[in-house]
N, C-alpha and C positions, 0 to 999 in steps of 0.2 A: 759226558762226551764233549770233546773239544769242538768249538764252533767250526774249525777248519774241515772237519768230517762232513758237516752238513752243507757248507757253501761249496765245497769241492764236488759234492754229489749233484748239485743242481745248477752250478754256475760256471762250469768249465767248457761249455759248448757241446755240440751234438755228439762228438766222438767221446768226450770224457764224462758226460752226464750219465747218471743212473737213477733209478727210482729208489726212494728211501724205503727201508723196511718199516713195518708197523711200529716197532720199538723206537726206531730213529725218529719217525714222525711224531710219536708221542713225546719224546724227549725234547726235540727242538721247540715244539709248541709250549711245552711246560716251561722251558727256559725263557721263551718270549713273554709268557704271561707273568712270570715272576720277575721280569725285566732284569735278568741276569746278563743280558747282552746290551750293547750300546744301541742307540737308535739307528746309527749307520749300519750296524750288523743286521738288525731286525729288518730294516728297509731293503737292504741288499738281498737278504735271503728270500723275503716274500716276493719280490719282483722276479728273481731268478727262478724260484719255484713255480711261479705262474707261467713264465715263458716255457719252462720245461714241460708243463702240463701235469697237474697233479693226478695221481691214480686213486682208485677207490680205497685201496689198502692204506695209502697215505692219509686220505681223508678220515678213515676209521681211527687211525692213530691220533690224529688231531682232535677228533671228537672225544676220544677217551681222555685226553689231556684236559680239554675244556670241561668235560663232565666232572672231573676231579676237583674243580674249583667252584662249581655251582652250589649256591645255597638253595636247596630244594624246599618247596612248599606245595604239598600235594593238593590238587583240585580233583576230587572224585568225579566220575562220570563226565569226562571232559574230552574235547577235541582241541588240539593245539593248532591254531591258525598261524602257519609259518610265513608271515609277511616279510617282504624284503626290508632291509635296513637302509637302503639307499634312496628311499623317498619315492614320491609319486609326482609326476609332472603333467600328465595328460588326462587322467581320470580321477574323480573324487573318491575318497574312502567312504564306504557305506556302512561299516560295522556298528556305529552307534545306533542304527535303526534296528539291529538284530535283537536288541533287548526286548522291545515291545512286541516284535514279531514272535519271538519265542514264548513270551509270557502269554500271548493270546493263543498260540498254538497248543501249549500244554493245558490250558483251561478247557479246550475243546477236544483234546486227545489224551485223556488220562491213561489210556492203555499203553502209551509210548513212554519208555524210560526217559527221565529228564536228561538234558544235555547242557553242559556248561561249555562256553567258548573261551579259550585262553589266547591272549595276544601279548606279545612282548614288544618292547620299544626301547629306543635309546636316541642319542643325538644322531644327526644325519651322518651316514657313512658314504664314502665315495662309491660310484663315480658320478652320480647325478646331483642335481641341486633342488630336489623336490621337497615336499612336506612329508612328515613322518607320522607313524602311529602315535608317537609320544606327543607330537603337536596337537593331534586330535583329542587324545585322552585328557590333556590339560584343560580342555574346554567342555568335557562331558563327564557325567557320573558313570561309574562302571556298571552298577546294577546287580541284579540277582544272577543272571546268566552270563554276564560278560565280565571277565577277569583280566586285569592288566598287570603284567610283570615288568617292572623297570629294571633294565640291565645294570644300572648303577648299583642296585641293591642285590641282585642275585648273581652277577658275574662282573664285578667291578674291574677285575684284572683285564678283561677284554674291553670293557667300556673305556678304560683309561688309555687305550691305544688309539682313541678316536683322532686326536690331533695329529699323530704320526701318520695314520692312514689317510687323513685328508691332505696332508702334506705330500704324500706319494701321488694322490689324485688318480689312482688306478685301482681296479678290482684286484683282490688277492684271494687266497684260499679261504680267508675268513668270511668273505661274502657268500661263499658256497655253503659252508658248514654252520654259520651262525643262525640262520633263520628257522631251523628245525631242532635246535637244542630244546630240551624238555624239562625246564625247571619246575613244572607243575605235575610231573610224572603222569601226564595224560595217557590214556590208553590208545588214543587215535591221533594221527597227525596228518596235515596236508600242507604241501608247499608248492610253489610254482616253478616251472621250468620253461625257458624260451627255446633252448637248443635241445633237440631230441636226444643226443648222447647223454645228457644229464638226467634223463628220466630213469634209466637203469642205475645210474650212479646213486641217485637219491634213494631209490627203493632198496638198494643194496646196503648203503653205508649207515642207514638209520633203522634197519630191520630189527636190531636188538633193543632199540629204545622205545618201540611202540608195539602194540598188539597188531595194528594194521596201519599202513601208510598209503596215502593217495598223492599222486603228482598231477597237477592240473596246469593247462596252458592258459593262464589268466592274462589280462592286459598288462603291459609293461613288465612281463615276466613275473607278475605277482599272482595272488590267488583269487582275487575278485574278478567276476565275469561281467563283461559288458557287451560281448559279441558271441557269435557261434564259436564253439571250441570243443575241447575233448579232455578227457582225463585218463590216467593209467593206474592200474592196481596189479599187484602180483598175486596170482592164484595158483597154488600147486606148482610153484617154480616157474610159471609162465606169466609174462607181462601182457595183460589184457587192456585194450584201448576201447574207450566208450566215447562216442561222438554225440553232440546234442546241438539243436538249432532253436534259437530263442523264439522264432516265429511260431513254432509248434506250441508255444505257451502264451501266445498273444502279446509278446514283448517286441516293441519296435523302438530301439534306442540308437540314435545316430549322432550324438553330441560328443565332441572332443574339445580339449582345452590346450592352449599353448601356455605352458608354465602356470598351471593352476595355482592360485594363491590360497593360503590358509583361510582367508576371509571368504573367498568364493566357495571353498569346500564347506565351511561352517554354515554359510547361507543356504546351500543346497540341502544340508541335513536338517536345518531348522525350518525350511520352507519347501519341503520336497513335494514333487508332483506325483501323479499316478505312475508314470514310467519309472521314476526312481524307486518308488515303493515296490513295483513289480520286480525290478532288478534285485533289490535287497531280499525280497522273498525268494527269488530264484536261487540266489547264493545260499540262503538258509536251507533251501530244499536240497542242494548239493551236500551241504554239511550233514544233514540228516541221513543221507545215503552213506557218506564216508564214515560215519560213526555207527553204522548198522542199526539205525533207529527205524528205518523203513526199508522195503524191499527194492524199490526202484524210484526213478525220478517222477513218473506219472503219479504214483501213490503219494509221494512227498508233496507234489504241487496241488493235488486234489485236497489233501488234508490241510494244507496251508491256506487254501481258499474256500 
């Protein structure tokens, strides 16, 4: 398809714009990934598409195109942790602590099916200036239960757009669809959403890629929890909301950072206190629920402790 079809659909203003079909969305993203367009054309389309507001059907077409380029490596019995690719500024990453927590958990709970956690990473994407999962993994071993997928290796076509995306300095459709791509062919997936309308979009557009999906309101729009929050799952076509409060589990955490550095995050992970450990355990408790390893949060918390 000629590029003019796509840019005319999303870049001619309120009266002239229209939504792309599934096939059109698939085709334009395929052309972008193969870099059959100039950088000026790619940038113009991504910004115009964002301004128009992407639909779930358009996202699904984009996901199909992205999936067609992925180099898959299956991780059985796994939950895909869909971290954002635009970095963390106010809260530290906790996931390196999950390895020991899961190791101890499965030693004491042999009746529970093993669970692997999959995390993807890449160079920092717009629009923040935080630290990334890739930064953390470069300083920690992955371990038995923690698996890292570098996007340079499994989807270099998207990773190679990093410079262009950072030049645009704005979020695009890629920010929405990239965090729950599934190179590990995991059965379960979880991603974060800050804006409520995106809850139904995520549950809809990734439903064919996982056995079950959870959307959680984590801090900074990510998946890790540091405050009272909620999560959403789809059951029998209905979206169910579950709220939780950290004080019910003896957790009192009130620290935030301004532009947390990699060194600060690494220091927290290497010299963690009881509250950080409790938070890490609580996040693991949530993942045990999301992957159907336990019936509810109380059971997960009791078993972990």
